[in-house]
N, C-alpha and C positions, 0 to 999 in steps of 0.2 A: 389326327387328333389323339386316335389309340395310343399311337404311338408314344406318343409326346406324355400320356399318363402313363405308360409303362415306364418311361425313364423316371416317373414321378415314384411310382411304387418301387421301382427297383432301389431309387435312392433311401426311399423313407427306410425301406428292409434292410439294406446295407448300414445307415447310421446308426438306428435302431441295436443294431447287432452289436456295432463294433465301440458305442457310447462309452461304456466302461474301459474302453483300453485308449479311448481318444487322448487323456492325458497323459500318456506316457513320458517320463523326464525328458527322455532325448528329444521327442517330436515337440514338445511342449516349450521347451527352449528355445526350439528353431522357430517355432511360431510367435512366441512370445518377443524374439529378437527383431524377427522380421516386423511385425505389429508396432513396436517401440519405435524402431528406425522410420516406417509408413508415418506415424504419429508426429515424430519429430519433423517430417518434412514437410506434413499437411497445416501444423499449426492452429489447431483449432480455434476458434474465437469464445471467447467467454459466455456463459449463458448460453449455449444453443442447443437446438435440437438434434438429437441424433437417432438413426435408425441403423441396425445392424441387421441386415439380410443375410439368412444363415449363419445364424450365432451360434450356433452349435452347442458348445459347453460353457460360452460365455466369456471366454479368454479376451477377446477385445474389449468386450464392456465392463470386463474386472479393471483392466489398465485402465477405460476412460474414467471410471469411479476414483479411482486411486489419483489419476493425475488433475482433476476437476471435479471440485463439490457441487459446482453452481450448474452443470448441463442435465439436460433433462434426457434420459436414454431408454431405448426400447431395441427389442430382439426378437427378429421372428424366425421359426427354425420349421422344417418338416416333419423332424425326429423329436417324439414324445420325449424318449430316452436321453437325447442330447440334453434337452430341458431341463429335464428332473434335476439332473446334475448341473446346470446352469442356475437352477433357482438355488441350491444349496450355497453357491459360489458368490451370487449376487447381492447385494444390499438394498438398491435401489429401483434397479432396471427394470422396466414393465415388459414382459414377454408371453410371447402369444405363440400359438401352435399353427403356424400359414406358410403357403408359399409366395414365393416371391410371383409365382404368375395368378396369384389372387390378392395381392398387395393392392389394400382399397384407400390409402391415405391420399389426401386432397392439398395440395403445396401447404404440407404440415412440418417439414424437417430443412433446416439447413444442412443437412450433409445426411448422405444415405451411404452408408459402405457396405460394399461386396467383399469378403476376403476368405480366399480358398475356395470360393463357392460357385464361383462363375460356370467351371466349366461342366456345374452339375444340371443349371438350369434346362428346362426341359423345352422351352418356348422364348427364344432370345427375342423376337420383336414386341412381344408381350410385356416382356420384362423389364425392356427398355423403356416402353412406352409407361409400366408402373412406375418406374424410376422417376422417369421425367415428372410425371405427376404428383409422385410424393414430396417433391421438393419444391422450397419456395423460390422465388423470383431469384436469383444469384447463387442459388443453393449449389452443391456440389457432390457431384457422383464420385465415389471412390472406390475402383475396383483394384484390388490385388490378388492376381490369381496366376498360377503357374506356367512358364514359357520355359521348357528345355529344350527350343529347336525342331526344326522341322522333323526330324527322323524320330528324335525320342517322345515328341508329343503325339505322334502316330502310334507309339509302342503304347505309351501311357494311358491315351483314349482307349487302346482296345483291352488291355488289362484291368482297368480300376474300372469296378461296376457303378453303372450309373452315370457316367464318363460321357457326357453328350458332344463336346465340342472343344479342345483346346483351340484357343484365340493367338495370333501370332500377334506382336506389337502394331503391326501394319491393319489387322483383321480388327482389333481393337479400337484404333484410332476411326477408323472406317464406321465401325457400328455407333460411337459416340457421336459423329458427325451427324450421320444417318438420321438420328433419333434427336436431335435439334441441340446438340451440347458443342460448347465453342471455349475457346481458352485450353486448348486440350493441353494437358502436359503429362508426359511418360518419361517414368525413369524405371533401370533396374535396382531393385531392392537388394538383390542378393543375384548369385549364379541362376536360379531358378524360379524366380520371383519378380513380376512385371507388374508396374505401379502404372493405373493410367487415372487422371483425374481431369474431368468435364466441368465445365460450368452452366446453369441452366439461362 
């Protein structure tokens, strides 16, 4: 358990440090394009309640705010500095300093998103259980995360601070199934990003 907390501490430190550089133009453009592609594929229903786990500087929530005025948006992150930036950007999303491991919503959401955050979680069993508990019946868990292929995954894992585990497409599918998700769909959003969607 100490090891897991170490990962959380490392991540909080890392993201607090890089928060002000996070929205640099090139990365932001890549992120935004990927997230828009993902949302076009997911087709969110009107008047949905949506949680973004590891919302960072609020990029996905900002796109969601623009796309649909009727949705109820929530975001959590472990970095105070990232949330400070997100708060300036967002008009109506409710934000909270919280980790995926401490997620305590019960059957609240139609959609739970995790974009570019999955490889940072400290405890996958706990996180997946929390995701499942947070979703309404038939709600959907949407994970968008880096998958560079076996070799590059290993390299990325070893060089990025707080990177706990890179999941392959197969590993994502298995993880979703193990935690009671069904109708699992996977799609490559681009060369480096893999989308996995499961229904509760």
